[in-house]
HTML snippet that shows the backbone in 3Dmol.js (N, CA, C, O; Angstrom):
<script src="https://3Dmol.org/build/3Dmol-min.js"></script>
<div id="view" style="width:600px;height:400px;position:relative"></div>
<script>
const pdb = `
ATOM      1  N   MET A   1       0.845  -1.170   0.000  1.00  0.00           N
ATOM      2  CA  MET A   1       0.000   0.000   0.000  1.00  0.00           C
ATOM      3  C   MET A   1       0.899   1.244   0.000  1.00  0.00           C
ATOM      4  O   MET A   1       1.877   1.314   0.745  1.00  0.00           O
ATOM      5  N   LYS A   2       0.562   2.197  -0.824  1.00  0.00           N
ATOM      6  CA  LYS A   2       1.370   3.407  -0.940  1.00  0.00           C
ATOM      7  C   LYS A   2       1.129   4.341   0.243  1.00  0.00           C
ATOM      8  O   LYS A   2       0.065   4.341   0.863  1.00  0.00           O
ATOM      9  N   ARG A   3       2.147   5.127   0.526  1.00  0.00           N
ATOM     10  CA  ARG A   3       2.089   6.065   1.647  1.00  0.00           C
ATOM     11  C   ARG A   3       0.895   7.016   1.550  1.00  0.00           C
ATOM     12  O   ARG A   3       0.236   7.285   2.554  1.00  0.00           O
ATOM     13  N   GLU A   4       0.616   7.522   0.358  1.00  0.00           N
ATOM     14  CA  GLU A   4      -0.501   8.456   0.168  1.00  0.00           C
ATOM     15  C   GLU A   4      -1.831   7.796   0.503  1.00  0.00           C
ATOM     16  O   GLU A   4      -2.713   8.418   1.096  1.00  0.00           O
ATOM     17  N   GLU A   5      -1.966   6.542   0.122  1.00  0.00           N
ATOM     18  CA  GLU A   5      -3.199   5.813   0.413  1.00  0.00           C
ATOM     19  C   GLU A   5      -3.341   5.575   1.917  1.00  0.00           C
ATOM     20  O   GLU A   5      -4.430   5.729   2.469  1.00  0.00           O
ATOM     21  N   LEU A   6      -2.245   5.199   2.580  1.00  0.00           N
ATOM     22  CA  LEU A   6      -2.260   5.022   4.031  1.00  0.00           C
ATOM     23  C   LEU A   6      -2.691   6.315   4.721  1.00  0.00           C
ATOM     24  O   LEU A   6      -3.541   6.309   5.611  1.00  0.00           O
ATOM     25  N   THR A   7      -2.090   7.410   4.294  1.00  0.00           N
ATOM     26  CA  THR A   7      -2.406   8.709   4.889  1.00  0.00           C
ATOM     27  C   THR A   7      -3.875   9.043   4.703  1.00  0.00           C
ATOM     28  O   THR A   7      -4.522   9.521   5.635  1.00  0.00           O
ATOM     29  N   ARG A   8      -4.409   8.802   3.522  1.00  0.00           N
ATOM     30  CA  ARG A   8      -5.816   9.101   3.237  1.00  0.00           C
ATOM     31  C   ARG A   8      -6.733   8.266   4.124  1.00  0.00           C
ATOM     32  O   ARG A   8      -7.680   8.798   4.703  1.00  0.00           O
ATOM     33  N   ILE A   9      -6.467   6.981   4.237  1.00  0.00           N
ATOM     34  CA  ILE A   9      -7.302   6.083   5.041  1.00  0.00           C
ATOM     35  C   ILE A   9      -7.265   6.482   6.508  1.00  0.00           C
ATOM     36  O   ILE A   9      -8.307   6.634   7.145  1.00  0.00           O
ATOM     37  N   VAL A  10      -6.065   6.650   7.036  1.00  0.00           N
ATOM     38  CA  VAL A  10      -5.930   6.956   8.463  1.00  0.00           C
ATOM     39  C   VAL A  10      -6.523   8.323   8.774  1.00  0.00           C
ATOM     40  O   VAL A  10      -7.181   8.491   9.801  1.00  0.00           O
ATOM     41  N   LYS A  11      -6.301   9.290   7.912  1.00  0.00           N
ATOM     42  CA  LYS A  11      -6.867  10.628   8.121  1.00  0.00           C
ATOM     43  C   LYS A  11      -8.394  10.578   8.151  1.00  0.00           C
ATOM     44  O   LYS A  11      -9.020  11.233   8.984  1.00  0.00           O
ATOM     45  N   SER A  12      -8.987   9.811   7.257  1.00  0.00           N
ATOM     46  CA  SER A  12     -10.453   9.716   7.225  1.00  0.00           C
ATOM     47  C   SER A  12     -10.986   9.008   8.471  1.00  0.00           C
ATOM     48  O   SER A  12     -12.059   9.355   8.964  1.00  0.00           O
ATOM     49  N   GLU A  13     -10.251   8.021   8.985  1.00  0.00           N
ATOM     50  CA  GLU A  13     -10.673   7.322  10.204  1.00  0.00           C
ATOM     51  C   GLU A  13     -10.500   8.211  11.432  1.00  0.00           C
ATOM     52  O   GLU A  13     -11.325   8.176  12.344  1.00  0.00           O
ATOM     53  N   LEU A  14      -9.431   9.008  11.459  1.00  0.00           N
ATOM     54  CA  LEU A  14      -9.193   9.900  12.598  1.00  0.00           C
ATOM     55  C   LEU A  14     -10.284  10.965  12.735  1.00  0.00           C
ATOM     56  O   LEU A  14     -10.481  11.518  13.817  1.00  0.00           O
ATOM     57  N   GLU A  15     -10.986  11.251  11.649  1.00  0.00           N
ATOM     58  CA  GLU A  15     -12.099  12.202  11.725  1.00  0.00           C
ATOM     59  C   GLU A  15     -13.199  11.696  12.649  1.00  0.00           C
ATOM     60  O   GLU A  15     -14.056  12.472  13.072  1.00  0.00           O
ATOM     61  N   HIS A  16     -13.186  10.405  12.966  1.00  0.00           N
ATOM     62  CA  HIS A  16     -14.212   9.792  13.814  1.00  0.00           C
ATOM     63  C   HIS A  16     -13.735   9.570  15.248  1.00  0.00           C
ATOM     64  O   HIS A  16     -14.437   8.960  16.054  1.00  0.00           O
ATOM     65  N   ILE A  17     -12.536  10.069  15.562  1.00  0.00           N
ATOM     66  CA  ILE A  17     -12.024  10.042  16.932  1.00  0.00           C
ATOM     67  C   ILE A  17     -11.843  11.502  17.340  1.00  0.00           C
ATOM     68  O   ILE A  17     -11.001  12.206  16.781  1.00  0.00           O
ATOM     69  N   LEU A  18     -12.623  11.950  18.302  1.00  0.00           N
ATOM     70  CA  LEU A  18     -12.622  13.360  18.672  1.00  0.00           C
ATOM     71  C   LEU A  18     -11.257  13.828  19.151  1.00  0.00           C
ATOM     72  O   LEU A  18     -10.501  13.070  19.760  1.00  0.00           O
ATOM     73  N   LYS A  19     -10.954  15.095  18.863  1.00  0.00           N
ATOM     74  CA  LYS A  19      -9.730  15.707  19.363  1.00  0.00           C
ATOM     75  C   LYS A  19      -9.932  16.079  20.828  1.00  0.00           C
ATOM     76  O   LYS A  19     -11.047  16.353  21.274  1.00  0.00           O
ATOM     77  N   GLY A  20      -8.830  16.079  21.555  1.00  0.00           N
ATOM     78  CA  GLY A  20      -8.856  16.502  22.947  1.00  0.00           C
ATOM     79  C   GLY A  20      -7.914  17.665  23.153  1.00  0.00           C
ATOM     80  O   GLY A  20      -7.298  18.159  22.208  1.00  0.00           O
ATOM     81  N   ASP A  21      -7.807  18.097  24.395  1.00  0.00           N
ATOM     82  CA  ASP A  21      -6.875  19.165  24.729  1.00  0.00           C
ATOM     83  C   ASP A  21      -5.439  18.674  24.546  1.00  0.00           C
ATOM     84  O   ASP A  21      -5.167  17.475  24.602  1.00  0.00           O
ATOM     85  N   LYS A  22      -4.539  19.611  24.330  1.00  0.00           N
ATOM     86  CA  LYS A  22      -3.125  19.281  24.166  1.00  0.00           C
ATOM     87  C   LYS A  22      -2.647  18.507  25.396  1.00  0.00           C
ATOM     88  O   LYS A  22      -2.849  18.938  26.531  1.00  0.00           O
ATOM     89  N   GLY A  23      -2.009  17.358  25.152  1.00  0.00           N
ATOM     90  CA  GLY A  23      -1.487  16.535  26.234  1.00  0.00           C
ATOM     91  C   GLY A  23      -2.514  15.659  26.926  1.00  0.00           C
ATOM     92  O   GLY A  23      -2.184  14.972  27.892  1.00  0.00           O
ATOM     93  N   SER A  24      -3.751  15.668  26.453  1.00  0.00           N
ATOM     94  CA  SER A  24      -4.814  14.874  27.085  1.00  0.00           C
ATOM     95  C   SER A  24      -4.745  13.413  26.649  1.00  0.00           C
ATOM     96  O   SER A  24      -4.166  13.097  25.609  1.00  0.00           O
ATOM     97  N   PRO A  25      -5.341  12.514  27.454  1.00  0.00           N
ATOM     98  CA  PRO A  25      -5.410  11.107  27.038  1.00  0.00           C
ATOM     99  C   PRO A  25      -6.133  10.937  25.694  1.00  0.00           C
ATOM    100  O   PRO A  25      -5.801  10.037  24.923  1.00  0.00           O
ATOM    101  N   GLN A  26      -7.118  11.798  25.415  1.00  0.00           N
ATOM    102  CA  GLN A  26      -7.838  11.715  24.143  1.00  0.00           C
ATOM    103  C   GLN A  26      -6.887  11.967  22.975  1.00  0.00           C
ATOM    104  O   GLN A  26      -6.948  11.269  21.963  1.00  0.00           O
ATOM    105  N   ASN A  27      -6.009  12.961  23.110  1.00  0.00           N
ATOM    106  CA  ASN A  27      -5.038  13.218  22.047  1.00  0.00           C
ATOM    107  C   ASN A  27      -3.983  12.127  21.980  1.00  0.00           C
ATOM    108  O   ASN A  27      -3.472  11.825  20.902  1.00  0.00           O
ATOM    109  N   THR A  28      -3.652  11.536  23.117  1.00  0.00           N
ATOM    110  CA  THR A  28      -2.739  10.389  23.118  1.00  0.00           C
ATOM    111  C   THR A  28      -3.362   9.249  22.326  1.00  0.00           C
ATOM    112  O   THR A  28      -2.681   8.573  21.555  1.00  0.00           O
ATOM    113  N   LEU A  29      -4.663   9.041  22.521  1.00  0.00           N
ATOM    114  CA  LEU A  29      -5.381   8.009  21.762  1.00  0.00           C
ATOM    115  C   LEU A  29      -5.277   8.277  20.265  1.00  0.00           C
ATOM    116  O   LEU A  29      -5.001   7.359  19.493  1.00  0.00           O
ATOM    117  N   ARG A  30      -5.491   9.508  19.849  1.00  0.00           N
ATOM    118  CA  ARG A  30      -5.410   9.846  18.427  1.00  0.00           C
ATOM    119  C   ARG A  30      -4.006   9.619  17.868  1.00  0.00           C
ATOM    120  O   ARG A  30      -3.856   9.069  16.777  1.00  0.00           O
ATOM    121  N   ARG A  31      -2.983  10.037  18.604  1.00  0.00           N
ATOM    122  CA  ARG A  31      -1.602   9.844  18.138  1.00  0.00           C
ATOM    123  C   ARG A  31      -1.276   8.358  18.020  1.00  0.00           C
ATOM    124  O   ARG A  31      -0.705   7.912  17.024  1.00  0.00           O
ATOM    125  N   LEU A  32      -1.643   7.605  19.044  1.00  0.00           N
ATOM    126  CA  LEU A  32      -1.374   6.168  19.029  1.00  0.00           C
ATOM    127  C   LEU A  32      -2.146   5.488  17.900  1.00  0.00           C
ATOM    128  O   LEU A  32      -1.610   4.614  17.217  1.00  0.00           O
ATOM    129  N   TYR A  33      -3.416   5.891  17.701  1.00  0.00           N
ATOM    130  CA  TYR A  33      -4.216   5.306  16.622  1.00  0.00           C
ATOM    131  C   TYR A  33      -3.552   5.568  15.267  1.00  0.00           C
ATOM    132  O   TYR A  33      -3.480   4.671  14.427  1.00  0.00           O
ATOM    133  N   ASN A  34      -3.070   6.786  15.056  1.00  0.00           N
ATOM    134  CA  ASN A  34      -2.416   7.151  13.805  1.00  0.00           C
ATOM    135  C   ASN A  34      -1.232   6.221  13.533  1.00  0.00           C
ATOM    136  O   ASN A  34      -1.099   5.671  12.439  1.00  0.00           O
ATOM    137  N   PHE A  35      -0.388   6.057  14.529  1.00  0.00           N
ATOM    138  CA  PHE A  35       0.787   5.193  14.379  1.00  0.00           C
ATOM    139  C   PHE A  35       0.381   3.735  14.204  1.00  0.00           C
ATOM    140  O   PHE A  35       0.826   3.069  13.269  1.00  0.00           O
ATOM    141  N   ARG A  36      -0.465   3.244  15.105  1.00  0.00           N
ATOM    142  CA  ARG A  36      -0.812   1.813  15.122  1.00  0.00           C
ATOM    143  C   ARG A  36      -1.637   1.414  13.902  1.00  0.00           C
ATOM    144  O   ARG A  36      -1.484   0.311  13.378  1.00  0.00           O
ATOM    145  N   ARG A  37      -2.507   2.307  13.453  1.00  0.00           N
ATOM    146  CA  ARG A  37      -3.352   1.979  12.302  1.00  0.00           C
ATOM    147  C   ARG A  37      -2.510   1.790  11.048  1.00  0.00           C
ATOM    148  O   ARG A  37      -2.760   0.889  10.248  1.00  0.00           O
ATOM    149  N   ARG A  38      -1.512   2.648  10.887  1.00  0.00           N
ATOM    150  CA  ARG A  38      -0.603   2.495   9.743  1.00  0.00           C
ATOM    151  C   ARG A  38       0.105   1.141   9.801  1.00  0.00           C
ATOM    152  O   ARG A  38       0.249   0.457   8.788  1.00  0.00           O
ATOM    153  N   TYR A  39       0.536   0.774  10.989  1.00  0.00           N
ATOM    154  CA  TYR A  39       1.189  -0.525  11.177  1.00  0.00           C
ATOM    155  C   TYR A  39       0.215  -1.661  10.849  1.00  0.00           C
ATOM    156  O   TYR A  39       0.551  -2.586  10.109  1.00  0.00           O
ATOM    157  N   ASP A  40      -0.998  -1.577  11.413  1.00  0.00           N
ATOM    158  CA  ASP A  40      -1.965  -2.654  11.194  1.00  0.00           C
ATOM    159  C   ASP A  40      -2.376  -2.782   9.733  1.00  0.00           C
ATOM    160  O   ASP A  40      -2.573  -3.893   9.240  1.00  0.00           O
ATOM    161  N   LEU A  41      -2.505  -1.665   9.043  1.00  0.00           N
ATOM    162  CA  LEU A  41      -2.881  -1.725   7.626  1.00  0.00           C
ATOM    163  C   LEU A  41      -1.798  -2.380   6.771  1.00  0.00           C
ATOM    164  O   LEU A  41      -2.105  -3.048   5.783  1.00  0.00           O
ATOM    165  N   THR A  42      -0.553  -2.194   7.141  1.00  0.00           N
ATOM    166  CA  THR A  42       0.529  -2.737   6.314  1.00  0.00           C
ATOM    167  C   THR A  42       1.039  -4.090   6.784  1.00  0.00           C
ATOM    168  O   THR A  42       1.567  -4.860   5.981  1.00  0.00           O
ATOM    169  N   LYS A  43       0.892  -4.397   8.076  1.00  0.00           N
ATOM    170  CA  LYS A  43       1.514  -5.613   8.617  1.00  0.00           C
ATOM    171  C   LYS A  43       0.545  -6.674   9.131  1.00  0.00           C
ATOM    172  O   LYS A  43       0.812  -7.865   8.975  1.00  0.00           O
ATOM    173  N   THR A  44      -0.571  -6.275   9.739  1.00  0.00           N
ATOM    174  CA  THR A  44      -1.404  -7.272  10.420  1.00  0.00           C
ATOM    175  C   THR A  44      -2.765  -7.504   9.796  1.00  0.00           C
ATOM    176  O   THR A  44      -3.339  -8.580   9.961  1.00  0.00           O
ATOM    177  N   GLY A  45      -3.296  -6.521   9.083  1.00  0.00           N
ATOM    178  CA  GLY A  45      -4.620  -6.674   8.497  1.00  0.00           C
ATOM    179  C   GLY A  45      -5.757  -6.546   9.502  1.00  0.00           C
ATOM    180  O   GLY A  45      -6.889  -6.924   9.201  1.00  0.00           O
ATOM    181  N   LYS A  46      -5.475  -6.018  10.692  1.00  0.00           N
ATOM    182  CA  LYS A  46      -6.534  -5.858  11.696  1.00  0.00           C
ATOM    183  C   LYS A  46      -7.533  -4.803  11.252  1.00  0.00           C
ATOM    184  O   LYS A  46      -7.206  -3.902  10.480  1.00  0.00           O
ATOM    185  N   THR A  47      -8.746  -4.928  11.750  1.00  0.00           N
ATOM    186  CA  THR A  47      -9.803  -3.969  11.430  1.00  0.00           C
ATOM    187  C   THR A  47      -9.579  -2.674  12.201  1.00  0.00           C
ATOM    188  O   THR A  47      -8.802  -2.628  13.154  1.00  0.00           O
ATOM    189  N   LYS A  48     -10.269  -1.630  11.775  1.00  0.00           N
ATOM    190  CA  LYS A  48     -10.167  -0.354  12.481  1.00  0.00           C
ATOM    191  C   LYS A  48     -10.667  -0.485  13.912  1.00  0.00           C
ATOM    192  O   LYS A  48     -10.165   0.197  14.805  1.00  0.00           O
ATOM    193  N   GLU A  49     -11.639  -1.345  14.139  1.00  0.00           N
ATOM    194  CA  GLU A  49     -12.145  -1.578  15.489  1.00  0.00           C
ATOM    195  C   GLU A  49     -11.098  -2.258  16.368  1.00  0.00           C
ATOM    196  O   GLU A  49     -10.925  -1.896  17.532  1.00  0.00           O
ATOM    197  N   GLU A  50     -10.410  -3.233  15.810  1.00  0.00           N
ATOM    198  CA  GLU A  50      -9.356  -3.913  16.572  1.00  0.00           C
ATOM    199  C   GLU A  50      -8.219  -2.948  16.912  1.00  0.00           C
ATOM    200  O   GLU A  50      -7.668  -2.987  18.012  1.00  0.00           O
ATOM    201  N   THR A  51      -7.878  -2.092  15.967  1.00  0.00           N
ATOM    202  CA  THR A  51      -6.840  -1.096  16.218  1.00  0.00           C
ATOM    203  C   THR A  51      -7.281  -0.145  17.319  1.00  0.00           C
ATOM    204  O   THR A  51      -6.510   0.147  18.233  1.00  0.00           O
ATOM    205  N   LEU A  52      -8.503   0.335  17.242  1.00  0.00           N
ATOM    206  CA  LEU A  52      -9.001   1.264  18.259  1.00  0.00           C
ATOM    207  C   LEU A  52      -9.043   0.601  19.631  1.00  0.00           C
ATOM    208  O   LEU A  52      -8.659   1.219  20.624  1.00  0.00           O
ATOM    209  N   GLN A  53      -9.497  -0.629  19.703  1.00  0.00           N
ATOM    210  CA  GLN A  53      -9.535  -1.339  20.986  1.00  0.00           C
ATOM    211  C   GLN A  53      -8.137  -1.461  21.585  1.00  0.00           C
ATOM    212  O   GLN A  53      -7.948  -1.241  22.781  1.00  0.00           O
ATOM    213  N   TYR A  54      -7.172  -1.809  20.760  1.00  0.00           N
ATOM    214  CA  TYR A  54      -5.788  -1.917  21.226  1.00  0.00           C
ATOM    215  C   TYR A  54      -5.312  -0.573  21.782  1.00  0.00           C
ATOM    216  O   TYR A  54      -4.715  -0.519  22.858  1.00  0.00           O
ATOM    217  N   CYS A  55      -5.574   0.496  21.056  1.00  0.00           N
ATOM    218  CA  CYS A  55      -5.116   1.825  21.462  1.00  0.00           C
ATOM    219  C   CYS A  55      -5.790   2.273  22.756  1.00  0.00           C
ATOM    220  O   CYS A  55      -5.138   2.865  23.617  1.00  0.00           O
ATOM    221  N   ILE A  56      -7.059   2.004  22.901  1.00  0.00           N
ATOM    222  CA  ILE A  56      -7.768   2.352  24.142  1.00  0.00           C
ATOM    223  C   ILE A  56      -7.142   1.614  25.316  1.00  0.00           C
ATOM    224  O   ILE A  56      -6.919   2.203  26.373  1.00  0.00           O
ATOM    225  N   GLN A  57      -6.859   0.340  25.138  1.00  0.00           N
ATOM    226  CA  GLN A  57      -6.235  -0.449  26.210  1.00  0.00           C
ATOM    227  C   GLN A  57      -4.880   0.133  26.592  1.00  0.00           C
ATOM    228  O   GLN A  57      -4.542   0.192  27.774  1.00  0.00           O
ATOM    229  N   GLU A  58      -4.107   0.560  25.611  1.00  0.00           N
ATOM    230  CA  GLU A  58      -2.792   1.135  25.880  1.00  0.00           C
ATOM    231  C   GLU A  58      -2.905   2.447  26.653  1.00  0.00           C
ATOM    232  O   GLU A  58      -2.151   2.672  27.600  1.00  0.00           O
ATOM    233  N   VAL A  59      -3.829   3.305  26.265  1.00  0.00           N
ATOM    234  CA  VAL A  59      -4.010   4.584  26.962  1.00  0.00           C
ATOM    235  C   VAL A  59      -4.492   4.338  28.392  1.00  0.00           C
ATOM    236  O   VAL A  59      -4.074   5.033  29.318  1.00  0.00           O
ATOM    237  N   LYS A  60      -5.364   3.359  28.569  1.00  0.00           N
ATOM    238  CA  LYS A  60      -5.902   3.064  29.893  1.00  0.00           C
ATOM    239  C   LYS A  60      -4.844   2.528  30.861  1.00  0.00           C
ATOM    240  O   LYS A  60      -5.055   2.559  32.074  1.00  0.00           O
ATOM    241  N   LYS A  61      -3.734   2.050  30.359  1.00  0.00           N
ATOM    242  CA  LYS A  61      -2.655   1.601  31.253  1.00  0.00           C
ATOM    243  C   LYS A  61      -2.141   2.758  32.098  1.00  0.00           C
ATOM    244  O   LYS A  61      -1.816   2.576  33.271  1.00  0.00           O
ATOM    245  N   ASP A  62      -2.068   3.945  31.508  1.00  0.00           N
ATOM    246  CA  ASP A  62      -1.601   5.132  32.230  1.00  0.00           C
ATOM    247  C   ASP A  62      -2.743   5.988  32.765  1.00  0.00           C
ATOM    248  O   ASP A  62      -2.549   6.786  33.683  1.00  0.00           O
ATOM    249  N   HIS A  63      -3.925   5.822  32.194  1.00  0.00           N
ATOM    250  CA  HIS A  63      -5.095   6.628  32.581  1.00  0.00           C
ATOM    251  C   HIS A  63      -6.301   5.699  32.739  1.00  0.00           C
ATOM    252  O   HIS A  63      -7.170   5.664  31.868  1.00  0.00           O
ATOM    253  N   PRO A  64      -6.364   4.947  33.843  1.00  0.00           N
ATOM    254  CA  PRO A  64      -7.407   3.922  33.992  1.00  0.00           C
ATOM    255  C   PRO A  64      -8.842   4.444  33.947  1.00  0.00           C
ATOM    256  O   PRO A  64      -9.757   3.689  33.620  1.00  0.00           O
ATOM    257  N   ASP A  65      -9.053   5.710  34.266  1.00  0.00           N
ATOM    258  CA  ASP A  65     -10.403   6.274  34.255  1.00  0.00           C
ATOM    259  C   ASP A  65     -10.762   6.930  32.923  1.00  0.00           C
ATOM    260  O   ASP A  65     -11.828   7.530  32.789  1.00  0.00           O
ATOM    261  N   PHE A  66      -9.884   6.816  31.955  1.00  0.00           N
ATOM    262  CA  PHE A  66     -10.092   7.443  30.649  1.00  0.00           C
ATOM    263  C   PHE A  66     -11.327   6.870  29.961  1.00  0.00           C
ATOM    264  O   PHE A  66     -11.509   5.655  29.878  1.00  0.00           O
ATOM    265  N   ILE A  67     -12.162   7.771  29.474  1.00  0.00           N
ATOM    266  CA  ILE A  67     -13.333   7.375  28.684  1.00  0.00           C
ATOM    267  C   ILE A  67     -13.117   7.925  27.274  1.00  0.00           C
ATOM    268  O   ILE A  67     -13.202   9.135  27.066  1.00  0.00           O
ATOM    269  N   PRO A  68     -12.840   7.056  26.310  1.00  0.00           N
ATOM    270  CA  PRO A  68     -12.550   7.517  24.949  1.00  0.00           C
ATOM    271  C   PRO A  68     -13.787   8.095  24.274  1.00  0.00           C
ATOM    272  O   PRO A  68     -14.913   7.659  24.514  1.00  0.00           O
ATOM    273  N   LYS A  69     -13.546   9.087  23.425  1.00  0.00           N
ATOM    274  CA  LYS A  69     -14.634   9.714  22.667  1.00  0.00           C
ATOM    275  C   LYS A  69     -14.395   9.437  21.181  1.00  0.00           C
ATOM    276  O   LYS A  69     -13.421   9.901  20.588  1.00  0.00           O
ATOM    277  N   TYR A  70     -15.304   8.677  20.612  1.00  0.00           N
ATOM    278  CA  TYR A  70     -15.200   8.324  19.200  1.00  0.00           C
ATOM    279  C   TYR A  70     -16.600   8.072  18.654  1.00  0.00           C
ATOM    280  O   TYR A  70     -17.549   7.878  19.415  1.00  0.00           O
ATOM    281  N   ASP A  71     -16.718   8.076  17.342  1.00  0.00           N
ATOM    282  CA  ASP A  71     -17.984   7.861  16.647  1.00  0.00           C
ATOM    283  C   ASP A  71     -18.359   6.380  16.727  1.00  0.00           C
ATOM    284  O   ASP A  71     -17.780   5.534  16.046  1.00  0.00           O
ATOM    285  N   GLU A  72     -19.328   6.100  17.562  1.00  0.00           N
ATOM    286  CA  GLU A  72     -19.716   4.704  17.796  1.00  0.00           C
ATOM    287  C   GLU A  72     -20.440   4.087  16.611  1.00  0.00           C
ATOM    288  O   GLU A  72     -20.522   2.863  16.507  1.00  0.00           O
ATOM    289  N   ASP A  73     -20.964   4.911  15.718  1.00  0.00           N
ATOM    290  CA  ASP A  73     -21.579   4.376  14.507  1.00  0.00           C
ATOM    291  C   ASP A  73     -20.511   3.959  13.482  1.00  0.00           C
ATOM    292  O   ASP A  73     -20.724   3.041  12.690  1.00  0.00           O
ATOM    293  N   PHE A  74     -19.382   4.637  13.511  1.00  0.00           N
ATOM    294  CA  PHE A  74     -18.299   4.327  12.583  1.00  0.00           C
ATOM    295  C   PHE A  74     -17.468   3.147  13.085  1.00  0.00           C
ATOM    296  O   PHE A  74     -17.157   2.228  12.328  1.00  0.00           O
ATOM    297  N   PHE A  75     -17.115   3.184  14.366  1.00  0.00           N
ATOM    298  CA  PHE A  75     -16.375   2.090  14.978  1.00  0.00           C
ATOM    299  C   PHE A  75     -17.371   1.181  15.676  1.00  0.00           C
ATOM    300  O   PHE A  75     -17.841   1.492  16.770  1.00  0.00           O
ATOM    301  N   ARG A  76     -17.687   0.081  15.058  1.00  0.00           N
ATOM    302  CA  ARG A  76     -18.693  -0.865  15.575  1.00  0.00           C
ATOM    303  C   ARG A  76     -18.068  -1.776  16.619  1.00  0.00           C
ATOM    304  O   ARG A  76     -17.680  -2.906  16.322  1.00  0.00           O
ATOM    305  N   ILE A  77     -17.973  -1.272  17.847  1.00  0.00           N
ATOM    306  CA  ILE A  77     -17.376  -2.038  18.931  1.00  0.00           C
ATOM    307  C   ILE A  77     -18.476  -2.454  19.890  1.00  0.00           C
ATOM    308  O   ILE A  77     -19.248  -1.623  20.369  1.00  0.00           O
ATOM    309  N   SER A  78     -18.537  -3.745  20.163  1.00  0.00           N
ATOM    310  CA  SER A  78     -19.505  -4.267  21.119  1.00  0.00           C
ATOM    311  C   SER A  78     -19.133  -3.744  22.502  1.00  0.00           C
ATOM    312  O   SER A  78     -18.031  -3.995  22.991  1.00  0.00           O
ATOM    313  N   LYS A  79     -20.050  -3.021  23.126  1.00  0.00           N
ATOM    314  CA  LYS A  79     -19.779  -2.435  24.443  1.00  0.00           C
ATOM    315  C   LYS A  79     -19.438  -3.507  25.471  1.00  0.00           C
ATOM    316  O   LYS A  79     -18.460  -3.368  26.206  1.00  0.00           O
ATOM    317  N   GLY A  80     -20.215  -4.551  25.529  1.00  0.00           N
ATOM    318  CA  GLY A  80     -19.953  -5.601  26.506  1.00  0.00           C
ATOM    319  C   GLY A  80     -18.627  -6.285  26.251  1.00  0.00           C
ATOM    320  O   GLY A  80     -17.876  -6.549  27.191  1.00  0.00           O
ATOM    321  N   GLY A  81     -18.329  -6.574  25.006  1.00  0.00           N
ATOM    322  CA  GLY A  81     -17.075  -7.225  24.662  1.00  0.00           C
ATOM    323  C   GLY A  81     -15.878  -6.336  24.951  1.00  0.00           C
ATOM    324  O   GLY A  81     -14.865  -6.800  25.474  1.00  0.00           O
ATOM    325  N   LEU A  82     -15.996  -5.056  24.611  1.00  0.00           N
ATOM    326  CA  LEU A  82     -14.912  -4.128  24.882  1.00  0.00           C
ATOM    327  C   LEU A  82     -14.707  -3.979  26.388  1.00  0.00           C
ATOM    328  O   LEU A  82     -13.571  -3.981  26.862  1.00  0.00           O
ATOM    329  N   LEU A  83     -15.787  -3.850  27.132  1.00  0.00           N
ATOM    330  CA  LEU A  83     -15.669  -3.696  28.573  1.00  0.00           C
ATOM    331  C   LEU A  83     -14.988  -4.907  29.201  1.00  0.00           C
ATOM    332  O   LEU A  83     -14.124  -4.758  30.066  1.00  0.00           O
ATOM    333  N   ARG A  84     -15.370  -6.091  28.774  1.00  0.00           N
ATOM    334  CA  ARG A  84     -14.736  -7.309  29.305  1.00  0.00           C
ATOM    335  C   ARG A  84     -13.251  -7.328  29.003  1.00  0.00           C
ATOM    336  O   ARG A  84     -12.441  -7.668  29.866  1.00  0.00           O
ATOM    337  N   ARG A  85     -12.885  -6.960  27.765  1.00  0.00           N
ATOM    338  CA  ARG A  85     -11.462  -6.960  27.408  1.00  0.00           C
ATOM    339  C   ARG A  85     -10.692  -5.901  28.193  1.00  0.00           C
ATOM    340  O   ARG A  85      -9.574  -6.151  28.644  1.00  0.00           O
ATOM    341  N   LEU A  86     -11.288  -4.721  28.355  1.00  0.00           N
ATOM    342  CA  LEU A  86     -10.607  -3.660  29.075  1.00  0.00           C
ATOM    343  C   LEU A  86     -10.403  -4.013  30.549  1.00  0.00           C
ATOM    344  O   LEU A  86      -9.401  -3.624  31.150  1.00  0.00           O
ATOM    345  N   LEU A  87     -11.343  -4.743  31.123  1.00  0.00           N
ATOM    346  CA  LEU A  87     -11.250  -5.107  32.515  1.00  0.00           C
ATOM    347  C   LEU A  87     -10.588  -6.469  32.731  1.00  0.00           C
ATOM    348  O   LEU A  87     -10.396  -6.901  33.868  1.00  0.00           O
ATOM    349  N   GLY A  88     -10.242  -7.137  31.631  1.00  0.00           N
ATOM    350  CA  GLY A  88      -9.551  -8.410  31.732  1.00  0.00           C
ATOM    351  C   GLY A  88     -10.467  -9.585  32.022  1.00  0.00           C
ATOM    352  O   GLY A  88      -9.994 -10.639  32.446  1.00  0.00           O
ATOM    353  N   TRP A  89     -11.756  -9.431  31.805  1.00  0.00           N
ATOM    354  CA  TRP A  89     -12.690 -10.521  32.045  1.00  0.00           C
ATOM    355  C   TRP A  89     -12.633 -11.495  30.869  1.00  0.00           C
ATOM    356  O   TRP A  89     -12.285 -11.123  29.749  1.00  0.00           O
ATOM    357  N   THR A  90     -12.979 -12.735  31.149  1.00  0.00           N
ATOM    358  CA  THR A  90     -13.072 -13.740  30.090  1.00  0.00           C
ATOM    359  C   THR A  90     -14.462 -14.350  30.130  1.00  0.00           C
ATOM    360  O   THR A  90     -15.180 -14.241  31.123  1.00  0.00           O
ATOM    361  N   LYS A  91     -14.825 -14.993  29.030  1.00  0.00           N
ATOM    362  CA  LYS A  91     -16.143 -15.642  28.971  1.00  0.00           C
ATOM    363  C   LYS A  91     -16.149 -16.907  29.767  1.00  0.00           C
ATOM    364  O   LYS A  91     -17.171 -17.590  29.834  1.00  0.00           O
TER     365      LYS A  91
END
`;
const viewer = $3Dmol.createViewer("view");
viewer.addModel(pdb, "pdb");
viewer.setStyle({}, {cartoon: {color: "spectrum"}});
viewer.zoomTo();
viewer.render();
</script>
């Protein structure tokens, strides 16, 4: 995949993750998503939802009370499934 195409895809997906204040966990989420999504698109083939879930988990390591703000219609993440993964629960 060409760099321009990666940039276009990631930029369009980032439009669905709200911006936060400078230095906020929300902006950390956006920065991490930008980096990780590029990696996932070229190396792993993970979905945008899987990338977002990974990034949320990473941000929550330093900010356990962080509540991410993103377009839930665009990122189809099962609330119960995400909550279980974030809290380390298993079925």
